[in-house]
C-alpha positions as CSV (number, residue, x, y, z in Angstrom):
1,M,29.9,-49.9,63.5
2,R,32.9,-50.7,61.3
3,T,30.5,-52.3,58.8
4,A,28.4,-49.1,58.6
5,S,31.6,-47.0,58.2
6,A,32.9,-49.2,55.5
7,L,29.6,-49.0,53.6
8,L,29.6,-45.2,53.9
9,A,33.1,-45.0,52.7
10,F,32.3,-47.3,49.7
11,A,29.2,-45.1,48.8
12,G,31.3,-42.0,49.1
13,S,34.0,-43.3,46.8
14,I,31.4,-44.1,44.2
15,L,29.8,-40.6,44.4
16,V,33.2,-38.9,44.1
17,C,33.7,-40.5,40.6
18,G,30.7,-40.2,38.4
19,C,31.8,-43.2,36.4
20,G,32.1,-45.3,39.5
21,V,28.4,-46.1,39.6
22,Q,28.4,-47.4,36.0
23,T,31.7,-49.3,36.5
24,Y,30.4,-51.1,39.6
25,F,27.1,-52.2,38.0
26,D,28.8,-53.2,34.7
27,K,30.6,-55.9,36.8
28,H,27.4,-56.9,38.5
29,P,24.8,-57.3,35.7
30,A,21.1,-57.0,36.7
31,S,20.4,-60.3,35.0
32,A,21.9,-63.1,33.0
33,I,19.6,-65.1,30.6
34,Y,20.7,-68.3,29.0
35,L,18.6,-69.7,26.1
36,L,18.6,-73.3,24.8
37,V,16.9,-73.8,21.4
38,D,15.9,-77.2,20.2
39,V,16.7,-77.4,16.5
40,S,15.9,-81.1,16.1
41,S,13.4,-82.3,13.4
42,S,10.7,-82.7,16.1
43,T,10.6,-78.9,16.6
44,G,11.0,-78.0,12.9
45,S,7.4,-77.2,12.0
46,E,6.4,-73.7,11.1
47,A,3.8,-73.6,13.9
48,I,6.4,-74.5,16.6
49,R,9.0,-72.2,15.2
50,S,6.5,-69.3,15.2
51,E,5.6,-70.0,18.8
52,M,9.3,-70.0,19.7
53,Q,9.7,-66.6,18.1
54,K,6.7,-65.2,19.9
55,D,8.0,-66.4,23.3
56,Y,11.5,-65.2,22.4
57,A,10.0,-61.7,21.9
58,A,8.7,-61.8,25.5
59,V,12.2,-62.7,26.7
60,L,13.7,-59.8,24.7
61,S,11.1,-57.4,26.1
62,A,12.0,-58.4,29.7
63,W,15.7,-58.2,29.0
64,A,15.4,-54.8,27.4
65,S,13.6,-53.4,30.4
66,T,16.0,-54.7,33.1
67,S,19.4,-54.7,31.3
68,G,22.0,-57.5,31.7
69,L,23.5,-60.3,29.7
70,L,21.9,-62.6,27.1
71,R,23.5,-65.9,26.0
72,G,22.3,-68.9,24.2
73,D,22.9,-71.9,21.9
74,A,21.2,-74.6,20.0
75,I,20.4,-78.0,21.6
76,G,21.9,-80.5,19.2
77,S,24.3,-83.4,19.0
78,D,27.8,-83.2,20.4
79,V,26.8,-80.1,22.3
80,L,29.7,-80.4,24.8
81,N,32.3,-80.0,22.1
82,A,30.4,-78.0,19.5
83,S,28.8,-75.2,21.6
84,T,29.7,-71.7,20.4
85,T,27.1,-69.6,22.1
86,P,25.9,-67.9,18.9
87,I,23.3,-65.9,20.8
88,R,25.2,-63.2,22.7
89,G,24.3,-59.7,23.8
90,A,24.6,-57.2,26.6
91,I,22.5,-54.2,27.6
92,P,24.2,-51.9,30.2
93,P,22.1,-50.1,32.8
94,P,21.1,-46.5,31.9
95,D,23.7,-44.0,32.8
96,S,21.7,-41.0,34.1
97,I,24.8,-38.9,34.2
98,M,25.7,-39.3,30.5
99,S,22.4,-39.8,28.7
100,D,18.6,-39.7,29.1
101,E,16.3,-42.7,28.7
102,E,15.5,-42.0,25.1
103,T,19.2,-41.9,24.1
104,H,19.9,-45.1,26.1
105,Q,17.1,-46.9,24.3
106,K,18.3,-45.7,20.9
107,K,22.0,-46.3,21.4
108,E,22.1,-49.4,23.6
109,V,18.8,-51.2,23.9
110,A,17.4,-51.2,20.3
111,P,20.7,-52.3,18.6
112,A,21.2,-55.1,21.2
113,V,17.6,-56.4,20.8
114,S,17.8,-56.3,17.0
115,A,21.1,-58.2,16.9
116,A,19.8,-60.8,19.4
117,R,16.6,-61.3,17.3
118,K,18.8,-62.0,14.2
119,Q,21.0,-64.4,16.1
120,F,18.0,-66.4,17.2
121,D,16.6,-66.6,13.7
122,Q,20.0,-67.8,12.5
123,V,20.0,-70.6,15.1
124,L,16.5,-71.6,14.0
125,A,17.6,-71.6,10.3
126,G,20.5,-73.9,11.0
127,P,20.5,-77.6,10.0
128,A,18.3,-79.9,12.0
129,S,20.1,-82.1,14.6
130,N,19.8,-85.8,14.5
131,R,20.1,-86.0,18.4
132,T,18.7,-83.8,21.2
133,E,21.3,-83.7,24.0
134,I,19.4,-81.6,26.5
135,L,21.3,-82.9,29.5
136,N,24.7,-82.0,28.0
137,A,23.3,-78.7,26.9
138,L,22.3,-78.0,30.5
139,S,25.9,-78.7,31.6
140,V,27.1,-76.0,29.1
141,A,24.4,-73.6,30.3
142,A,25.5,-74.1,34.0
143,R,29.1,-73.5,33.0
144,V,28.3,-70.2,31.2
145,L,26.0,-68.9,34.0
146,D,28.8,-69.6,36.6
147,S,31.6,-67.9,34.7
148,G,32.7,-64.5,33.5
149,E,30.3,-61.6,33.7
150,A,27.3,-63.9,34.2
151,K,28.7,-65.2,37.5
152,E,28.1,-61.9,39.2
153,A,24.5,-61.4,37.9
154,K,21.9,-60.6,40.4
155,R,19.3,-62.8,38.7
156,K,20.0,-65.9,36.6
157,V,17.4,-67.3,34.2
158,L,17.4,-70.4,31.9
159,V,14.8,-70.5,29.1
160,I,14.5,-73.8,27.2
161,F,12.7,-73.9,23.8
162,S,12.2,-77.6,23.4
163,D,9.8,-80.5,23.6
164,M,12.2,-81.9,26.3
165,V,12.5,-85.3,24.7
166,E,16.1,-86.3,25.4
167,E,17.6,-88.3,22.6
168,S,21.3,-89.0,23.3
169,Q,23.8,-91.8,23.5
170,L,22.7,-92.5,27.1
171,Y,19.0,-91.9,27.1
172,N,16.1,-91.9,24.7
173,F,12.9,-90.6,26.2
174,H,10.9,-91.9,23.2
175,R,11.8,-95.4,24.3
176,D,12.5,-95.1,28.0
177,E,9.6,-95.8,30.4
178,L,10.0,-92.9,32.8
179,S,8.6,-94.5,35.9
180,D,9.4,-93.1,39.3
181,T,12.1,-95.7,39.7
182,R,13.6,-95.0,36.3
183,I,13.6,-91.2,37.0
184,S,15.4,-91.7,40.3
185,A,17.9,-94.0,38.6
186,I,18.7,-91.5,35.8
187,I,19.3,-88.7,38.2
188,A,21.4,-90.9,40.5
189,A,23.5,-92.0,37.5
190,E,24.0,-88.4,36.4
191,R,25.1,-87.4,39.9
192,A,27.4,-90.4,40.2
193,G,28.9,-89.7,36.8
194,G,29.7,-86.0,37.7
195,R,27.3,-84.9,35.0
196,L,24.6,-83.2,37.2
197,P,25.1,-79.5,36.7
198,D,24.9,-77.0,39.5
199,L,22.0,-74.6,38.8
200,K,21.5,-73.2,42.3
201,G,19.6,-69.9,42.2
202,V,18.7,-70.3,38.5
203,R,15.1,-69.9,37.6
204,V,13.9,-72.1,34.7
205,W,11.2,-71.8,32.1
206,K,10.4,-74.4,29.5
207,A,8.5,-73.2,26.5
208,G,8.3,-72.9,22.7
209,A,7.6,-76.5,21.7
210,S,4.9,-79.0,22.4
211,T,5.6,-82.8,22.5
212,L,3.9,-83.7,19.3
213,N,3.4,-87.4,18.5
214,V,3.8,-88.2,22.1
215,S,1.0,-89.7,24.2
216,D,-0.4,-87.8,27.2
217,V,1.0,-90.4,29.5
218,K,4.5,-90.0,28.1
219,Q,4.2,-86.2,28.2
220,R,3.4,-86.3,31.9
221,Q,6.3,-88.7,32.5
222,I,8.7,-86.4,30.7
223,Q,7.5,-83.3,32.6
224,K,7.8,-85.2,35.9
225,F,11.3,-86.2,35.0
226,W,12.4,-82.6,34.3
227,V,10.7,-81.1,37.4
228,Q,12.6,-83.7,39.6
229,Y,15.8,-83.2,37.6
230,F,15.9,-79.5,38.0
231,A,15.1,-79.8,41.7
232,A,18.2,-82.1,42.0
233,T,20.4,-79.4,40.3
234,G,19.2,-76.8,42.8
235,A,17.4,-74.8,40.1
236,E,14.0,-73.1,40.7
237,M,11.5,-74.8,38.4
238,N,7.9,-73.9,39.0
239,P,5.8,-76.6,37.4
240,A,3.6,-73.8,36.1
241,H,6.5,-72.6,34.1
242,Y,6.7,-75.8,32.1
243,G,4.5,-75.5,29.1
244,A,4.2,-75.3,25.3
245,S,4.4,-71.5,25.6
246,L,6.0,-69.1,27.9
247,V,4.0,-68.4,31.1
248,D,4.5,-65.5,33.5
249,F,8.0,-64.8,32.3
250,S,9.7,-62.2,34.5
251,L,13.2,-61.1,35.5
252,N,11.9,-59.4,38.7
């Protein structure tokens, strides 16, 4: 009974102040999207970059329709120290009291989407990285999604535009034979070293780059590694959402 009374009192307090609805939901974004963009030489072809931009348009469309936060950075070398989150935007929910949908689209949505598109293009136009530290980039992503405004988001999504070939000081998936034993060993080592990020409740899509010049056997090994790795982090990684292009992307 007390719980019901408390809820009614909370609802009443919001209704008394018209701005209360907006203020409450500003602190609880509908969604928080984090993007990781592989800018290594293996993803530098015009065809791959074009596919990335097409898939990014789908992400922007979903973001624009649901509101929330957008964050992102390049996957490169020394990502733990060099990450600056150059992709950064926010779309507030429509305020039915202050403006209609058309005004909201014009004043809030369109400028945010335009800026985010330019930021993405600037990341792609940056210098190619000589290493692809995906594991470290995921640690940064987890940190961002679990802090600030993103921490309170109702839905959290991670989109990775990469061929997923880890090339760092610890691992090189071009050389490593990713057997079941090796996959388990890597995940165990990451956990023991305190490097396994907490991505509980985060939905993951991998898209935007195919593993060119990699055998079919190696591609399957790499995919198997990442499916198991994300399971270990607590993330929701549907194997159907691991592909060269974005499949069934949704924030609902």
